[in-house]
Short mmCIF file of the C-alpha atoms (twelve columns), coordinates in Angstrom:
data_MODEL
# 
_entry.id   MODEL 
# 
loop_
_atom_site.group_PDB 
_atom_site.id 
_atom_site.type_symbol 
_atom_site.label_atom_id 
_atom_site.label_alt_id 
_atom_site.label_comp_id 
_atom_site.label_asym_id 
_atom_site.label_seq_id 
_atom_site.Cartn_x 
_atom_site.Cartn_y 
_atom_site.Cartn_z 
_atom_site.pdbx_PDB_model_num 
ATOM 1   C CA . UNK A 1   0.075   -0.049  -0.027  1 
ATOM 2   C CA . UNK A 2   1.505   3.383   -1.038  1 
ATOM 3   C CA . UNK A 3   1.577   6.536   1.124   1 
ATOM 4   C CA . UNK A 4   -1.277  8.109   -0.938  1 
ATOM 5   C CA . UNK A 5   -3.557  5.114   -0.364  1 
ATOM 6   C CA . UNK A 6   -2.619  5.044   3.299   1 
ATOM 7   C CA . UNK A 7   -3.829  8.522   3.927   1 
ATOM 8   C CA . UNK A 8   -6.970  8.184   1.782   1 
ATOM 9   C CA . UNK A 9   -10.385 8.305   3.405   1 
ATOM 10  C CA . UNK A 10  -12.359 5.040   3.135   1 
ATOM 11  C CA . UNK A 11  -15.056 5.066   0.476   1 
ATOM 12  C CA . UNK A 12  -18.113 3.430   1.972   1 
ATOM 13  C CA . UNK A 13  -20.640 1.300   0.048   1 
ATOM 14  C CA . UNK A 14  -24.258 0.527   1.245   1 
ATOM 15  C CA . UNK A 15  -25.566 -2.484  -0.521  1 
ATOM 16  C CA . UNK A 16  -29.173 -3.720  -0.559  1 
ATOM 17  C CA . UNK A 17  -29.489 -7.143  1.247   1 
ATOM 18  C CA . UNK A 18  -30.368 -10.192 -0.855  1 
ATOM 19  C CA . UNK A 19  -30.128 -11.028 -4.532  1 
ATOM 20  C CA . UNK A 20  -29.156 -7.427  -5.436  1 
ATOM 21  C CA . UNK A 21  -26.098 -7.479  -3.074  1 
ATOM 22  C CA . UNK A 22  -24.733 -10.725 -4.590  1 
ATOM 23  C CA . UNK A 23  -25.200 -9.488  -8.139  1 
ATOM 24  C CA . UNK A 24  -23.510 -6.123  -7.226  1 
ATOM 25  C CA . UNK A 25  -20.615 -7.914  -5.567  1 
ATOM 26  C CA . UNK A 26  -20.125 -9.857  -8.821  1 
ATOM 27  C CA . UNK A 27  -20.199 -6.709  -10.817 1 
ATOM 28  C CA . UNK A 28  -17.653 -5.059  -8.469  1 
ATOM 29  C CA . UNK A 29  -15.392 -8.039  -8.834  1 
ATOM 30  C CA . UNK A 30  -15.436 -7.678  -12.571 1 
ATOM 31  C CA . UNK A 31  -13.771 -4.179  -12.179 1 
ATOM 32  C CA . UNK A 32  -11.202 -5.494  -9.547  1 
ATOM 33  C CA . UNK A 33  -13.102 -4.465  -6.362  1 
ATOM 34  C CA . UNK A 34  -13.331 -7.456  -4.106  1 
ATOM 35  C CA . UNK A 35  -14.252 -7.922  -0.460  1 
ATOM 36  C CA . UNK A 36  -13.335 -11.517 0.689   1 
ATOM 37  C CA . UNK A 37  -14.802 -10.925 4.116   1 
ATOM 38  C CA . UNK A 38  -18.227 -10.683 2.753   1 
ATOM 39  C CA . UNK A 39  -18.021 -14.222 1.231   1 
ATOM 40  C CA . UNK A 40  -17.958 -15.780 4.698   1 
ATOM 41  C CA . UNK A 41  -21.621 -16.887 5.266   1 
ATOM 42  C CA . UNK A 42  -21.041 -17.519 8.870   1 
ATOM 43  C CA . UNK A 43  -19.652 -14.128 9.715   1 
ATOM 44  C CA . UNK A 44  -21.644 -11.791 12.120  1 
ATOM 45  C CA . UNK A 45  -19.699 -8.751  11.067  1 
ATOM 46  C CA . UNK A 46  -21.758 -5.792  9.913   1 
ATOM 47  C CA . UNK A 47  -18.956 -3.754  8.147   1 
ATOM 48  C CA . UNK A 48  -16.430 -5.305  5.699   1 
ATOM 49  C CA . UNK A 49  -13.179 -3.728  4.633   1 
ATOM 50  C CA . UNK A 50  -10.923 -3.919  1.721   1 
ATOM 51  C CA . UNK A 51  -7.736  -2.280  3.013   1 
ATOM 52  C CA . UNK A 52  -5.942  -2.426  -0.311  1 
ATOM 53  C CA . UNK A 53  -8.498  -0.068  -2.055  1 
ATOM 54  C CA . UNK A 54  -9.531  1.711   1.153   1 
ATOM 55  C CA . UNK A 55  -13.232 0.591   0.847   1 
ATOM 56  C CA . UNK A 56  -15.843 -0.372  3.392   1 
ATOM 57  C CA . UNK A 57  -19.067 -2.317  2.637   1 
ATOM 58  C CA . UNK A 58  -22.127 -2.843  4.671   1 
ATOM 59  C CA . UNK A 59  -25.573 -4.556  3.928   1 
ATOM 60  C CA . UNK A 60  -28.715 -2.785  4.766   1 
ATOM 61  C CA . UNK A 61  -32.493 -3.236  4.191   1 
ATOM 62  C CA . UNK A 62  -33.548 -1.668  0.842   1 
ATOM 63  C CA . UNK A 63  -35.467 1.393   2.295   1 
ATOM 64  C CA . UNK A 64  -32.506 2.281   4.555   1 
ATOM 65  C CA . UNK A 65  -29.960 2.420   1.780   1 
ATOM 66  C CA . UNK A 66  -30.931 5.965   0.505   1 
ATOM 67  C CA . UNK A 67  -31.046 7.147   4.168   1 
ATOM 68  C CA . UNK A 68  -27.460 6.062   4.735   1 
ATOM 69  C CA . UNK A 69  -26.418 7.683   1.501   1 
ATOM 70  C CA . UNK A 70  -28.245 10.915  1.999   1 
ATOM 71  C CA . UNK A 71  -26.775 11.257  5.534   1 
ATOM 72  C CA . UNK A 72  -23.249 10.546  4.367   1 
ATOM 73  C CA . UNK A 73  -22.930 7.311   6.387   1 
ATOM 74  C CA . UNK A 74  -22.240 5.754   2.942   1 
ATOM 75  C CA . UNK A 75  -20.727 7.474   -0.099  1 
ATOM 76  C CA . UNK A 76  -22.305 5.097   -2.625  1 
ATOM 77  C CA . UNK A 77  -25.403 2.846   -2.519  1 
ATOM 78  C CA . UNK A 78  -26.861 0.318   -4.728  1 
ATOM 79  C CA . UNK A 79  -30.627 -0.052  -4.508  1 
ATOM 80  C CA . UNK A 80  -33.810 -0.717  -6.594  1 
ATOM 81  C CA . UNK A 81  -35.286 2.343   -8.305  1 
ATOM 82  C CA . UNK A 82  -38.590 1.600   -6.591  1 
ATOM 83  C CA . UNK A 83  -36.999 2.438   -3.271  1 
ATOM 84  C CA . UNK A 84  -35.400 5.651   -4.755  1 
ATOM 85  C CA . UNK A 85  -38.776 6.787   -6.009  1 
ATOM 86  C CA . UNK A 86  -40.562 5.877   -2.684  1 
ATOM 87  C CA . UNK A 87  -37.961 7.421   -0.278  1 
ATOM 88  C CA . UNK A 88  -37.233 10.543  -2.384  1 
ATOM 89  C CA . UNK A 89  -33.958 11.230  -0.531  1 
ATOM 90  C CA . UNK A 90  -31.489 13.897  -1.653  1 
ATOM 91  C CA . UNK A 91  -29.023 11.745  -3.441  1 
ATOM 92  C CA . UNK A 92  -27.534 11.625  -6.979  1 
ATOM 93  C CA . UNK A 93  -28.768 8.699   -9.107  1 
ATOM 94  C CA . UNK A 94  -25.774 8.013   -11.359 1 
ATOM 95  C CA . UNK A 95  -26.137 4.764   -13.086 1 
ATOM 96  C CA . UNK A 96  -28.698 2.195   -14.079 1 
ATOM 97  C CA . UNK A 97  -27.217 -1.219  -13.635 1 
ATOM 98  C CA . UNK A 98  -29.769 -2.880  -15.762 1 
ATOM 99  C CA . UNK A 99  -30.354 -5.878  -13.443 1 
ATOM 100 C CA . UNK A 100 -33.084 -6.458  -10.894 1 
ATOM 101 C CA . UNK A 101 -35.561 -5.606  -13.659 1 
ATOM 102 C CA . UNK A 102 -39.294 -5.455  -12.891 1 
ATOM 103 C CA . UNK A 103 -42.283 -3.107  -13.256 1 
ATOM 104 C CA . UNK A 104 -44.276 -1.037  -10.809 1 
ATOM 105 C CA . UNK A 105 -47.915 -1.664  -11.782 1 
ATOM 106 C CA . UNK A 106 -51.528 -1.177  -10.768 1 
ATOM 107 C CA . UNK A 107 -53.050 -4.612  -10.311 1 
ATOM 108 C CA . UNK A 108 -56.473 -6.021  -9.507  1 
ATOM 109 C CA . UNK A 109 -59.356 -8.012  -10.833 1 
ATOM 110 C CA . UNK A 110 -60.448 -7.463  -14.352 1 
ATOM 111 C CA . UNK A 111 -63.626 -5.745  -12.997 1 
ATOM 112 C CA . UNK A 112 -61.518 -2.873  -11.620 1 
ATOM 113 C CA . UNK A 113 -60.524 -1.841  -15.189 1 
ATOM 114 C CA . UNK A 114 -63.666 0.213   -15.526 1 
ATOM 115 C CA . UNK A 115 -62.947 2.037   -12.241 1 
ATOM 116 C CA . UNK A 116 -59.541 3.031   -13.524 1 
ATOM 117 C CA . UNK A 117 -60.830 3.971   -16.950 1 
ATOM 118 C CA . UNK A 118 -63.553 6.314   -15.458 1 
ATOM 119 C CA . UNK A 119 -61.183 7.611   -12.830 1 
ATOM 120 C CA . UNK A 120 -63.627 6.698   -9.971  1 
ATOM 121 C CA . UNK A 121 -62.680 7.116   -6.319  1 
ATOM 122 C CA . UNK A 122 -61.131 3.780   -5.379  1 
ATOM 123 C CA . UNK A 123 -59.169 2.202   -2.534  1 
ATOM 124 C CA . UNK A 124 -55.547 1.267   -3.335  1 
ATOM 125 C CA . UNK A 125 -53.447 -1.031  -1.137  1 
ATOM 126 C CA . UNK A 126 -49.589 -0.697  -1.466  1 
ATOM 127 C CA . UNK A 127 -46.260 -0.882  0.210   1 
ATOM 128 C CA . UNK A 128 -45.434 2.176   -1.864  1 
ATOM 129 C CA . UNK A 129 -47.690 4.990   -0.800  1 
ATOM 130 C CA . UNK A 130 -45.582 7.873   -2.129  1 
ATOM 131 C CA . UNK A 131 -45.401 6.211   -5.635  1 
ATOM 132 C CA . UNK A 132 -49.077 5.445   -5.710  1 
ATOM 133 C CA . UNK A 133 -50.034 8.895   -4.637  1 
ATOM 134 C CA . UNK A 134 -47.830 10.533  -7.272  1 
ATOM 135 C CA . UNK A 135 -49.206 8.281   -9.958  1 
ATOM 136 C CA . UNK A 136 -52.934 8.645   -9.153  1 
ATOM 137 C CA . UNK A 137 -52.881 12.246  -8.021  1 
ATOM 138 C CA . UNK A 138 -50.296 13.840  -10.260 1 
ATOM 139 C CA . UNK A 139 -50.239 11.611  -13.361 1 
ATOM 140 C CA . UNK A 140 -53.802 10.431  -13.603 1 
ATOM 141 C CA . UNK A 141 -55.665 13.099  -11.683 1 
ATOM 142 C CA . UNK A 142 -57.667 10.432  -9.972  1 
ATOM 143 C CA . UNK A 143 -58.731 10.702  -6.348  1 
ATOM 144 C CA . UNK A 144 -57.977 7.503   -4.441  1 
ATOM 145 C CA . UNK A 145 -57.839 6.415   -0.811  1 
ATOM 146 C CA . UNK A 146 -54.349 4.864   -0.199  1 
ATOM 147 C CA . UNK A 147 -54.022 2.084   2.411   1 
ATOM 148 C CA . UNK A 148 -50.372 1.286   3.470   1 
ATOM 149 C CA . UNK A 149 -49.607 -2.479  3.874   1 
ATOM 150 C CA . UNK A 150 -46.382 -4.164  4.741   1 
ATOM 151 C CA . UNK A 151 -47.198 -7.780  3.803   1 
ATOM 152 C CA . UNK A 152 -48.796 -9.493  0.809   1 
ATOM 153 C CA . UNK A 153 -50.617 -6.685  -0.880  1 
ATOM 154 C CA . UNK A 154 -52.364 -9.153  -3.237  1 
ATOM 155 C CA . UNK A 155 -54.666 -9.933  -0.286  1 
ATOM 156 C CA . UNK A 156 -56.101 -6.395  -0.456  1 
ATOM 157 C CA . UNK A 157 -58.638 -6.927  -3.380  1 
ATOM 158 C CA . UNK A 158 -59.149 -10.581 -2.516  1 
ATOM 159 C CA . UNK A 159 -60.543 -9.898  0.964   1 
ATOM 160 C CA . UNK A 160 -62.262 -6.653  -0.001  1 
ATOM 161 C CA . UNK A 161 -59.777 -4.259  1.707   1 
ATOM 162 C CA . UNK A 162 -59.111 -2.434  -1.585  1 
ATOM 163 C CA . UNK A 163 -60.123 -2.222  -5.229  1 
ATOM 164 C CA . UNK A 164 -56.630 -2.461  -6.651  1 
ATOM 165 C CA . UNK A 165 -53.045 -2.630  -5.424  1 
ATOM 166 C CA . UNK A 166 -49.833 -0.879  -6.543  1 
ATOM 167 C CA . UNK A 167 -46.893 -3.292  -6.382  1 
ATOM 168 C CA . UNK A 168 -43.759 -4.572  -8.107  1 
ATOM 169 C CA . UNK A 169 -44.395 -7.216  -10.750 1 
ATOM 170 C CA . UNK A 170 -41.656 -9.505  -11.992 1 
ATOM 171 C CA . UNK A 171 -43.272 -12.588 -13.665 1 
ATOM 172 C CA . UNK A 172 -46.950 -11.950 -12.603 1 
ATOM 173 C CA . UNK A 173 -47.230 -15.498 -11.420 1 
ATOM 174 C CA . UNK A 174 -48.455 -14.636 -7.961  1 
ATOM 175 C CA . UNK A 175 -51.120 -12.306 -9.492  1 
ATOM 176 C CA . UNK A 176 -52.444 -14.931 -11.806 1 
ATOM 177 C CA . UNK A 177 -52.636 -17.526 -9.172  1 
ATOM 178 C CA . UNK A 178 -54.847 -15.237 -7.195  1 
ATOM 179 C CA . UNK A 179 -57.121 -14.035 -9.944  1 
ATOM 180 C CA . UNK A 180 -55.456 -10.660 -10.440 1 
ATOM 181 C CA . UNK A 181 -54.011 -8.932  -13.544 1 
ATOM 182 C CA . UNK A 182 -51.692 -6.163  -14.344 1 
ATOM 183 C CA . UNK A 183 -54.166 -3.260  -15.310 1 
ATOM 184 C CA . UNK A 184 -51.785 -0.368  -15.712 1 
ATOM 185 C CA . UNK A 185 -47.999 0.066   -15.731 1 
ATOM 186 C CA . UNK A 186 -46.523 2.907   -13.751 1 
ATOM 187 C CA . UNK A 187 -42.860 2.624   -14.590 1 
ATOM 188 C CA . UNK A 188 -39.959 0.141   -15.218 1 
ATOM 189 C CA . UNK A 189 -37.613 -0.633  -12.328 1 
ATOM 190 C CA . UNK A 190 -34.105 -1.869  -11.951 1 
ATOM 191 C CA . UNK A 191 -30.966 -1.571  -9.676  1 
ATOM 192 C CA . UNK A 192 -29.383 1.873   -9.607  1 
ATOM 193 C CA . UNK A 193 -26.189 3.376   -8.135  1 
ATOM 194 C CA . UNK A 194 -26.783 6.432   -5.957  1 
ATOM 195 C CA . UNK A 195 -24.139 8.764   -4.517  1 
ATOM 196 C CA . UNK A 196 -23.984 11.274  -1.609  1 
ATOM 197 C CA . UNK A 197 -24.087 14.799  -2.831  1 
ATOM 198 C CA . UNK A 198 -21.131 15.894  -0.736  1 
ATOM 199 C CA . UNK A 199 -19.089 12.792  -1.631  1 
ATOM 200 C CA . UNK A 200 -19.742 13.375  -5.298  1 
ATOM 201 C CA . UNK A 201 -17.784 16.800  -4.838  1 
ATOM 202 C CA . UNK A 202 -15.205 15.715  -2.450  1 
ATOM 203 C CA . UNK A 203 -14.451 12.285  -3.831  1 
ATOM 204 C CA . UNK A 204 -15.317 12.966  -7.402  1 
ATOM 205 C CA . UNK A 205 -12.306 11.385  -9.002  1 
ATOM 206 C CA . UNK A 206 -12.484 8.056   -7.129  1 
ATOM 207 C CA . UNK A 207 -16.266 7.801   -7.547  1 
ATOM 208 C CA . UNK A 208 -16.182 8.797   -11.257 1 
ATOM 209 C CA . UNK A 209 -13.523 6.239   -11.841 1 
ATOM 210 C CA . UNK A 210 -15.711 3.429   -10.319 1 
ATOM 211 C CA . UNK A 211 -18.786 4.508   -12.242 1 
ATOM 212 C CA . UNK A 212 -16.852 4.641   -15.569 1 
ATOM 213 C CA . UNK A 213 -15.481 1.112   -15.012 1 
ATOM 214 C CA . UNK A 214 -18.940 -0.205  -14.009 1 
ATOM 215 C CA . UNK A 215 -20.326 1.223   -17.266 1 
ATOM 216 C CA . UNK A 216 -17.538 -0.431  -19.321 1 
ATOM 217 C CA . UNK A 217 -18.107 -3.774  -17.564 1 
ATOM 218 C CA . UNK A 218 -21.967 -3.676  -18.106 1 
ATOM 219 C CA . UNK A 219 -21.315 -2.750  -21.838 1 
ATOM 220 C CA . UNK A 220 -19.141 -5.861  -22.338 1 
ATOM 221 C CA . UNK A 221 -21.638 -8.192  -20.716 1 
# 
């Protein structure tokens, strides 16, 4: 390790727990950034260090990643764009990684299509109240009652809690099994890289170098 690296500040990554983290670590390895400590499945450590490149990594629940990045506890975060839209934190969104692809949709029984078409007042169950509110109030100019749920939102229309749901759709298998359909698409989703606003100024060269290498790696896939 040279003197310059020794005096460097650690660059901190917040990664979204689960499949997204594994895919992101693979991508980082493709550009020469590794963290062997994270591969130990039995470890109870919360923060992982790569001393050679002066990097730190930690795993967080999806909705917390933009919070860590906005506050400066992490310089860089990787998280789904659904969470970026829902949390609406003051961060820079700098790169679409193109994986973790899915869609944010309005779903429900076929009979709800008419309610959407005529913009009637309906009840919407969702884990994403901010996204649902923006879509119905600002894009569709439709007045709705939004019901926040934390579990299986598909239950909403089935048990009569709501007319429709707003949720992420990957294959649509769960919807079909429960007699629901995609009625409207709100937006496509994928994994994105976000950066703390101060870090982007103070650590611009290092961060830009990582983003550039990630772009090149994705282009070669």
